[in-house]
C-alpha positions in Angstrom: 74.6 56.7 45.1 71.8 59.7 45.3 72.8 60.3 48.6 76.0 59.9 48.2 75.9 62.8 45.3 73.9 64.7 47.8 75.8 64.1 51.0 78.6 66.2 48.9 76.9 68.0 47.4 75.5 69.3 51.2 79.7 69.7 52.2 80.3 71.5 49.4 77.4 73.7 50.4 78.4 74.4 54.1 82.5 74.2 52.8 81.4 77.6 50.3 79.1 79.5 52.5 81.7 79.4 55.3 84.6 80.2 53.0 82.5 83.7 51.9 81.6 84.0 55.4 84.8 84.2 56.2 86.4 85.8 53.1 86.1 89.4 54.6 87.3 89.1 58.2 90.2 90.9 57.7 88.7 93.7 56.2 85.7 93.8 59.1 88.5 93.4 61.4 90.3 96.2 60.4 87.9 98.8 60.1 86.0 97.1 63.4 89.1 98.0 65.4 90.1 101.4 64.2 86.6 102.8 65.0 86.1 101.2 67.8 82.9 98.7 67.2 81.8 95.2 67.4 83.5 93.0 64.9 80.6 91.2 65.2 77.9 93.7 65.1 79.8 95.1 61.6 80.2 91.8 60.5 76.2 91.0 61.0 75.8 94.3 58.5 77.9 93.0 56.3 76.1 89.7 55.9 72.5 91.3 55.7 73.7 94.1 53.3 75.4 91.8 51.3 76.3 88.1 52.2 79.5 88.9 51.9 79.4 90.0 47.7 81.8 93.2 47.5 80.1 94.2 44.2 76.8 94.1 45.7 74.7 97.1 44.2 71.1 98.1 45.4 68.5 99.8 44.2 68.7 103.0 45.4 72.3 103.6 44.4 74.1 101.5 47.2 77.1 99.7 46.8 79.4 97.4 48.6 79.6 94.8 51.0 77.8 97.4 53.4 75.9 98.8 50.7 77.1 102.3 51.1 74.9 105.4 49.8 76.5 108.2 48.1 75.7 110.8 50.8 77.2 108.2 53.3 80.4 107.6 51.9 81.2 111.4 50.9 80.5 112.2 54.3 83.2 109.5 55.8 85.8 110.9 53.1 85.3 114.5 54.0 86.1 113.3 57.6 89.0 111.3 57.0 90.2 113.1 54.4 90.0 111.1 51.5 91.1 113.1 48.3 89.6 112.6 44.9 86.9 110.2 46.6 84.2 108.5 44.5 81.5 106.5 45.6 82.9 103.5 43.2 85.8 103.6 45.5 83.2 101.6 48.2 83.4 98.1 45.6 86.9 98.0 47.0 86.1 95.7 50.7 88.6 97.8 52.7 87.2 101.0 51.5 83.7 99.8 52.4 84.1 98.8 55.6 86.2 101.8 56.6 83.1 103.9 55.6 80.2 101.9 56.7 81.7 101.5 59.8 82.6 104.9 60.2 78.9 105.5 59.4 77.8 102.6 61.4 79.8 104.1 64.4 78.3 107.9 64.0 74.4 106.1 64.4 75.6 104.6 67.5 76.8 107.6 69.2 73.6 109.6 68.3 71.6 106.9 70.3 73.8 106.5 73.1 71.4 108.3 75.8 69.3 104.8 75.0 69.8 101.3 77.2 71.2 99.8 74.0 71.9 101.7 70.9 72.3 99.3 68.4 68.4 98.9 67.2 68.5 102.2 67.0 71.1 102.6 65.1 70.2 99.9 62.6 67.1 101.4 62.1 69.0 104.9 61.4 71.2 102.6 59.1 68.1 100.7 57.2 65.2 103.8 56.9 66.9 107.0 57.9 66.7 108.9 60.8 63.5 110.7 60.4 61.8 107.5 60.5 63.9 106.7 63.5 62.6 110.3 65.0 58.7 108.2 64.3 59.2 105.7 66.0 61.0 106.8 68.9 58.0 107.6 71.4 57.3 106.6 75.3 59.1 103.7 76.8 60.6 103.3 73.2 62.4 106.5 73.4 65.0 104.8 75.8 63.4 100.7 75.8 65.7 99.2 72.9 62.9 96.4 73.6 59.5 98.8 73.1 61.9 100.8 70.4 62.0 98.1 68.4 58.3 96.8 68.8 57.0 100.2 67.8 59.5 100.1 64.6 56.5 101.2 61.6 58.0 99.6 59.3 57.9 95.3 59.1 60.7 94.8 57.0 62.6 97.5 59.0 62.0 95.1 62.4 62.9 91.8 60.8 66.2 93.7 59.5 67.0 94.9 63.0 66.2 92.0 64.5 67.8 89.5 62.0 71.2 91.4 62.8 70.7 91.6 66.5 70.3 87.4 66.1 73.4 87.2 63.7 75.7 89.2 65.6 75.4 86.6 68.7 76.7 84.5 66.1 79.2 85.9 65.0 80.2 86.9 68.7 81.4 83.8 69.7 83.3 82.9 66.7 85.3 86.5 67.1 85.7 85.7 70.7 87.1 82.3 69.6 89.2 83.9 67.4 90.8 86.2 70.1 91.8 83.4 72.1 
């Protein structure tokens, strides 16, 4: 009887986890398409930042799926001419993924001179441009593998690596859903 309960609990946990992971796919796909960012990357950032909880709040004032700070969200709202914008609007999944994906796209463009702008953009998203500028030196100026090794904050290095791994997982899921 205990084994049956354990298996039933595991199945229920897996089912709930799978439902939660797919719960924001429509908003993620729409934002990714609008701004030309790979949906698997956006979903991996959402996974890392909020575990798909649209109401998530961070210690430094970040909110929503992509844990947006007020300055980044306002920058998106200004660029997109969103009137009467308030940071709290980022608790809406659609608004949050639009603003966060726009911001991520901006960061990806910033590092186009590298072999792979994704790790640089993710480090910037997590630790800020000032820190990324400290870590870009030598081979790390254009070689993303060297750059990741030069990231000075272990937490940021792990952040970048975990999103890169999750992006691969989600990449296969999005490729399957496109066919």
